[in-house]
Every structure is written in C-alpha cells, then in structure tokens.
C-alpha positions as a Markdown table, in Angstrom:
| # | Residue | x | y | z |
|---|---|---|---|---|
| 1 | Gly | -15.6 | 69.0 | 28.5 |
| 2 | Leu | -12.7 | 66.9 | 29.9 |
| 3 | Lys | -10.2 | 68.7 | 32.0 |
| 4 | Leu | -6.8 | 66.8 | 32.0 |
| 5 | Glu | -3.8 | 68.3 | 34.2 |
| 6 | His | -0.2 | 66.8 | 34.4 |
| 7 | Arg | 1.1 | 66.7 | 37.6 |
| 8 | Thr | 5.0 | 65.6 | 38.3 |
| 9 | Ile | 7.2 | 65.4 | 41.3 |
| 10 | Ser | 10.4 | 65.1 | 39.5 |
| 11 | Glu | 12.1 | 65.6 | 36.2 |
| 12 | Pro | 12.7 | 62.7 | 34.1 |
| 13 | Leu | 15.4 | 60.9 | 34.7 |
| 14 | Tyr | 18.2 | 61.3 | 32.6 |
| 15 | Thr | 21.7 | 59.6 | 33.5 |
| 16 | Asp | 24.6 | 60.5 | 31.1 |
| 17 | Pro | 25.5 | 57.4 | 29.1 |
| 18 | Asp | 29.2 | 58.0 | 30.1 |
| 19 | Ser | 28.9 | 57.9 | 33.6 |
| 20 | Pro | 30.7 | 55.1 | 35.6 |
| 21 | Leu | 27.5 | 53.4 | 36.7 |
| 22 | Val | 25.7 | 52.9 | 33.2 |
| 23 | Lys | 29.3 | 51.6 | 31.7 |
| 24 | Leu | 29.3 | 49.1 | 34.6 |
| 25 | Ser | 25.9 | 48.1 | 34.5 |
| 26 | Leu | 26.5 | 47.9 | 30.6 |
| 27 | Glu | 30.0 | 45.6 | 31.2 |
| 28 | Leu | 27.8 | 43.3 | 33.3 |
| 29 | Val | 25.0 | 42.5 | 31.0 |
| 30 | Gly | 26.9 | 42.4 | 28.3 |
| 31 | Gln | 25.2 | 45.2 | 26.3 |
| 32 | Glu | 27.0 | 47.8 | 24.4 |
| 33 | Arg | 24.6 | 50.8 | 24.8 |
| 34 | Ala | 22.1 | 51.6 | 27.2 |
| 35 | Leu | 18.6 | 52.3 | 25.8 |
| 36 | Thr | 15.6 | 55.0 | 26.4 |
| 37 | Val | 12.3 | 54.2 | 27.3 |
| 38 | Pro | 9.0 | 56.3 | 27.3 |
| 39 | Tyr | 7.9 | 55.6 | 31.3 |
| 40 | Arg | 8.1 | 57.2 | 34.2 |
| 41 | Thr | 9.5 | 55.7 | 37.3 |
| 42 | Asp | 10.5 | 56.9 | 41.0 |
| 43 | Ala | 14.5 | 57.0 | 39.5 |
| 44 | Gly | 13.9 | 60.5 | 38.4 |
| 45 | Phe | 13.0 | 61.7 | 42.2 |
| 46 | Leu | 15.7 | 59.5 | 43.9 |
| 47 | Ala | 18.2 | 60.7 | 41.2 |
| 48 | Ser | 18.6 | 64.1 | 42.9 |
| 49 | Ala | 20.3 | 62.4 | 46.2 |
| 50 | Phe | 22.4 | 59.6 | 44.3 |
| 51 | Pro | 22.9 | 58.1 | 40.4 |
| 52 | Cys | 20.4 | 56.2 | 39.1 |
| 53 | Ile | 19.6 | 54.1 | 36.3 |
| 54 | Val | 16.7 | 51.5 | 35.6 |
| 55 | Leu | 17.7 | 47.9 | 35.5 |
| 56 | Gly | 15.5 | 45.3 | 36.2 |
| 57 | Pro | 14.1 | 41.7 | 34.7 |
| 58 | Gly | 11.7 | 41.2 | 32.0 |
| 59 | Ser | 11.2 | 42.9 | 28.5 |
| 60 | Leu | 10.3 | 46.0 | 27.0 |
| 61 | Gln | 7.9 | 44.4 | 24.7 |
| 62 | Gln | 6.3 | 42.7 | 28.0 |
| 63 | Ala | 6.6 | 45.6 | 30.4 |
| 64 | His | 3.4 | 48.0 | 31.3 |
| 65 | Thr | 1.1 | 45.9 | 29.3 |
| 66 | Thr | -2.1 | 44.3 | 30.7 |
| 67 | Asp | -0.6 | 40.9 | 30.3 |
| 68 | Glu | 2.8 | 41.9 | 31.9 |
| 69 | Trp | 4.8 | 39.1 | 33.3 |
| 70 | Val | 8.3 | 38.5 | 34.8 |
| 71 | Ser | 9.9 | 34.4 | 35.1 |
| 72 | Val | 11.0 | 33.4 | 37.9 |
| 73 | Asp | 14.4 | 32.4 | 35.7 |
| 74 | Gln | 14.6 | 36.4 | 35.0 |
| 75 | Leu | 14.0 | 37.0 | 38.6 |
| 76 | His | 17.1 | 34.7 | 39.7 |
| 77 | Asp | 19.1 | 36.5 | 37.1 |
| 78 | Ala | 18.0 | 40.3 | 37.9 |
| 79 | Val | 19.1 | 39.1 | 41.9 |
| 80 | Gln | 22.5 | 37.7 | 40.5 |
| 81 | Leu | 23.2 | 40.8 | 38.3 |
| 82 | Tyr | 22.7 | 43.0 | 41.3 |
| 83 | Gln | 24.9 | 41.3 | 43.6 |
| 84 | Arg | 27.0 | 41.8 | 41.1 |
| 85 | Ile | 27.0 | 45.7 | 40.7 |
| 86 | Ile | 26.8 | 45.9 | 44.3 |
| 87 | Arg | 29.9 | 43.8 | 45.0 |
| 88 | Arg | 31.5 | 46.2 | 41.8 |
| 89 | Val | 30.3 | 49.6 | 43.8 |
| 90 | Cys | 30.3 | 49.5 | 47.2 |
| 91 | Cys | 32.9 | 46.8 | 48.1 |
C-alpha cells in the first residue's frame, strides 16, 4: 500500500570530462580521470548557471554512510586545493 513519488528540481549533474574545469581539477589533485558517483547534489541545479564539479574532502567509501566523517587534515587539504583552483580560474 505504499506509493513512492520521485521528485527532482534539476537534471543530474554531467560535466564533460574534457571541460577545462575538470582538466584543471584533475591536474591539481594528481588524478588521470574523473569519477562518476550515483548520488545527488545541488550541483545539478547550479550547473544551469555556471560550470560545476563535485570535489571535496573525504573518501567515497565513507561518504553518505551512517558513520561518515572527514579528518581535519583532509579539510585543510581541501581548503588548499580550493584556493589553488580559485587562483587559476579567477586570477
């Protein structure tokens, strides 16, 4: 007797792996390719206004679990990464 309605305010986020923002981010984190994950963020909505990626501290294995956590060191590393991206994109 359950009824399930799926509602969304945006399309899922898709950013071309060849986009300059993806390429810059991969360069700065030292990875060769971007990953796709099966969860929702506000980035799908924000992408209608400007290019978006989802990039943050922590581990995908820990994310969105009952005992999710991020270390202080990971937060500091993320801040430094965001600063490098901002300097390259905005300055």
